[in-house]
C-alpha atoms as one frame of an Amber mdcrd trajectory, in Angstrom:
protein
  30.977  -9.714  13.350  28.341  -8.047  15.972  30.260  -4.903  16.122  30.145
  -4.966  12.154  26.640  -5.468  11.743  25.683  -2.888  14.454  28.211  -0.602
  12.534  25.987  -1.378   9.008  22.821  -0.676  10.947  23.638   2.590  12.193
  24.950   3.712   8.583  21.332   2.701   7.041  19.728   4.485  10.053  21.693
   7.783   9.612  21.691   8.150   5.990  17.840   7.624   5.503  18.637   6.752
   1.754  19.053   3.702  -0.271  22.597   2.299  -0.299  24.296  -0.496  -1.832
  26.776  -3.207  -0.686  29.617  -1.443  -2.261  28.942   1.781  -0.793  28.179
   0.471   2.453  31.275  -1.621   2.751  33.551   1.706   1.813  31.492   3.692
   4.501  31.799   0.975   7.200  35.383   0.067   6.095  34.403  -3.667   5.141
  35.322  -6.045   2.671  32.278  -5.987   0.295  31.980  -9.560   0.270  31.740
  -9.342   4.335  29.242  -5.999   3.994  27.193  -8.559   1.508  26.738 -11.282
   4.390  26.239  -9.155   7.408  23.254  -7.381   4.847  21.799 -10.599   4.112
  21.875 -11.779   7.507  20.116  -8.429   8.528  17.619  -8.945   5.807  16.650
 -12.352   6.651  16.231 -11.418  10.337  14.480  -8.197   9.636  16.864  -5.475
  10.521  17.551  -4.548   6.611  15.392  -4.372   3.636  16.791  -5.041   0.151
  14.885  -3.433  -2.987  14.711  -4.858  -6.272  17.652  -2.431  -7.223  19.933
  -4.086  -4.867  20.009  -1.325  -2.494  19.371  -1.300   1.399  17.122   0.643
   3.936  16.673  -0.072   7.499  13.617  -3.344   7.593  10.802  -3.557   9.551
  12.123  -4.158  12.917  13.180  -0.495  13.495  12.031   1.337  10.276   8.588
   0.194   9.134   7.047   1.073  12.606   8.868   4.307  12.896   9.669   5.635
   9.720   6.312   5.266   7.487   8.400   6.597   4.619  10.419   3.524   4.548
   7.512   1.284   4.847   5.707   3.313   1.959   9.268   2.883  -0.440   9.313
  -0.992   0.344   5.798  -1.260  -0.204   5.900   0.688  -3.589   8.818  -1.520
  -4.645   7.445  -5.262  -3.854   4.249  -4.279  -4.954   4.947  -3.069  -8.814
   5.585  -6.343 -10.310   2.555  -8.093  -8.676   0.545  -5.406  -9.692   1.668
  -5.621 -13.255   1.180  -9.358 -13.681  -2.776  -9.025 -12.287  -3.437  -6.182
 -14.606  -2.147  -8.420 -17.528  -4.037 -11.428 -16.369  -7.117  -9.312 -15.708
  -6.726  -6.698 -18.134  -7.666  -4.156 -15.425  -5.950  -1.279 -14.077  -4.797
  -1.481  -9.914  -4.300   1.022  -7.556  -2.331   0.831  -4.278  -3.880   3.187
  -1.998  -2.301   4.680   1.563  -3.643   7.066   3.883  -2.157  10.808   4.804
  -4.146  12.077   7.253  -7.355  13.109   5.938  -6.706  12.151   2.383  -5.455
   8.891   0.825  -3.210   8.888  -2.132  -2.065   6.166  -4.960   1.309   5.191
  -3.998   1.601   2.449  -6.914  -0.303   1.666  -9.991  -0.615  -0.582 -12.889
  -2.150   0.530 -16.186  -3.553  -1.583 -18.738  -2.207  -0.888 -22.534  -5.570
   0.524 -23.746  -5.113   3.983 -25.025  -7.692   5.257 -22.141  -8.201   3.220
 -19.166 -10.027   5.972 -17.020  -7.686   5.784 -14.024  -6.600   8.760 -11.974
  -2.724   9.133 -12.270  -0.181   7.932 -10.184   0.150   9.909  -6.699  -3.009
  11.602  -7.121  -4.682  12.274  -3.630  -8.406  11.516  -2.951 -10.744  12.084
  -0.363 -11.368   8.794   1.552 -15.010   9.197   1.685 -15.526   8.840  -2.297
 -13.245   6.093  -3.041 -13.160   2.394  -2.340  -9.420   2.449  -0.980 -10.545
   5.323   1.516 -12.992   3.248   2.946 -10.569  -0.042   3.514  -8.015   2.169
   5.144 -10.213   3.780   7.563 -12.314   0.898   8.112 -10.508  -0.867  11.044
  -8.644   2.480  12.765  -9.913   3.215  16.263 -12.998   5.050  16.640 -11.902
   7.922  18.008  -9.592   8.609  15.321 -12.227   8.149  12.373 -14.553  10.502
  14.725 -11.673  13.108  14.368 -11.246  12.465  10.702 -15.045  13.014   9.921
 -15.409  16.121  12.061 -12.376  17.798  10.157 -13.741  16.587   6.731 -15.604
  18.961   4.493 -17.891  16.469   2.900 -18.251  17.511  -0.899 -20.701  15.810
  -3.290 -18.859  14.690  -6.650 -21.617  12.935  -7.946 -25.409  11.603  -6.981
 -23.900   8.771  -5.380 -21.334  10.173  -3.175 -21.545   9.622   0.350 -21.649
  13.135   1.756 -23.120  12.422   5.148 -20.757  11.620   7.890 -23.342   9.018
   9.696 -24.059   7.135   6.361 -20.334   7.294   6.032 -20.246   5.531   9.346
 -22.646   2.925   8.155 -20.604   2.207   5.176 -17.417   1.659   7.283 -19.017
  -0.997   9.337 -20.143  -2.705   6.313 -16.674  -2.555   4.574 -15.410  -4.011
   8.151 -17.710  -7.108   8.170 -17.334  -7.896   4.479 -13.426  -7.140   3.588
 -13.707  -5.110   0.833 -15.382  -1.788  -0.368 -16.896  -0.737  -3.581 -16.652
   2.922  -5.383 -20.578   2.553  -6.998 -19.923   5.639  -9.074 -19.001   7.774
  -5.913 -15.819   9.666  -7.283 -16.827  10.376 -10.817 -20.325   9.670 -12.277
 -19.504   6.603 -14.497 -16.590   4.955 -12.758 -16.465   2.109 -10.008 -13.653
  -0.165  -8.601 -13.569  -2.535  -5.819 -10.880  -2.460  -2.892  -9.356  -4.799
  -0.304  -6.812  -4.328   2.559  -3.283  -5.190   2.421  -1.801  -5.682   6.154
   1.626  -5.990   8.028   2.869  -9.131   9.434   0.896  -8.224  12.707  -2.827
  -7.909  10.683  -2.927  -3.989  10.395  -4.199  -2.661   7.502  -1.189  -0.299
   5.425  -2.835   0.179   2.447  -5.931  -0.755   0.021  -5.478  -2.661  -3.173
  -8.094  -2.114  -6.058  -9.335  -3.205  -9.599  -9.972   0.254 -10.879 -11.233
   2.041 -13.868 -14.460   0.189 -14.402 -17.053   2.264 -16.787 -20.813   1.722
 -16.783 -21.267  -0.555 -14.026 -24.606  -0.336 -13.018 -24.552  -3.092 -10.199
 -21.172  -3.161  -7.999 -21.668  -6.496  -7.034 -21.124  -7.668 -10.631 -17.317
  -6.689  -9.446 -17.344  -9.715  -6.804 -15.774 -11.972  -9.474 -12.447  -9.836
  -9.217 -12.300 -10.353  -5.272 -10.347 -13.857  -4.807  -7.656 -11.957  -7.457
  -7.612  -9.178  -5.339  -7.060 -10.798  -1.980  -4.725 -13.232  -3.644  -2.502
 -10.249  -5.149  -3.037  -8.394  -1.485  -1.612 -11.522  -0.055   1.276 -11.890
  -2.294   2.276  -8.330  -1.632   2.142  -8.407   2.181   4.274 -11.905   1.932
   6.784 -10.254  -0.137   7.153  -7.313   2.130   7.876  -9.683   5.105   8.926
 -12.642   3.190  12.264 -12.834   4.652  11.099 -13.357   7.904   8.841 -16.406
   7.073  11.819 -18.537   6.091
């Protein structure tokens, strides 16, 4: 059984794509029921990850650390249902944001049923210094990495509230790290606001930022704090869903 399990693992790592049980069974010359049992064992121990469509990729023990794309694929998959549920409950759009170098982009999104919800499209890239998610993603990075990002970033002013000064932004990051959440107080668009919290892996490292987004006409960002408990709850649910099988 060990040799068969290793064969399945080698296949998942080599193919770099989602594979279904029957496809894995065929490629590894296994009975489908045997392949299914092996995959469930690998999933439970963190060596394989199953998407909601039933297909598999390597799990967190070998993949989420070495293959960021696999982490993001899994994160996008498990967060979708949770975000849609909270958007429906709170009638507010949500964004799941991750960092790519000096920019951050929207990996997953849930929209309201309103005709207009004032949220930038899925996969949009945003400057980290002008959005709540970017502040969260940088808030616990090592100081040398943040310094490099700030030194290589041409700060632009999008609104009168945009933080375009590196020292001011450093102070903002320290505040975000202490309080555990961040605002976009009309910094990326003249009349828009949002509030974001970290999403962490099973070691406590920030891997994404989750936000309620698309608020219009908010004069005092502290009024958004009423959404903070729900945001943190949703963030914890995403983390637990991503690593659920390893906690059983």
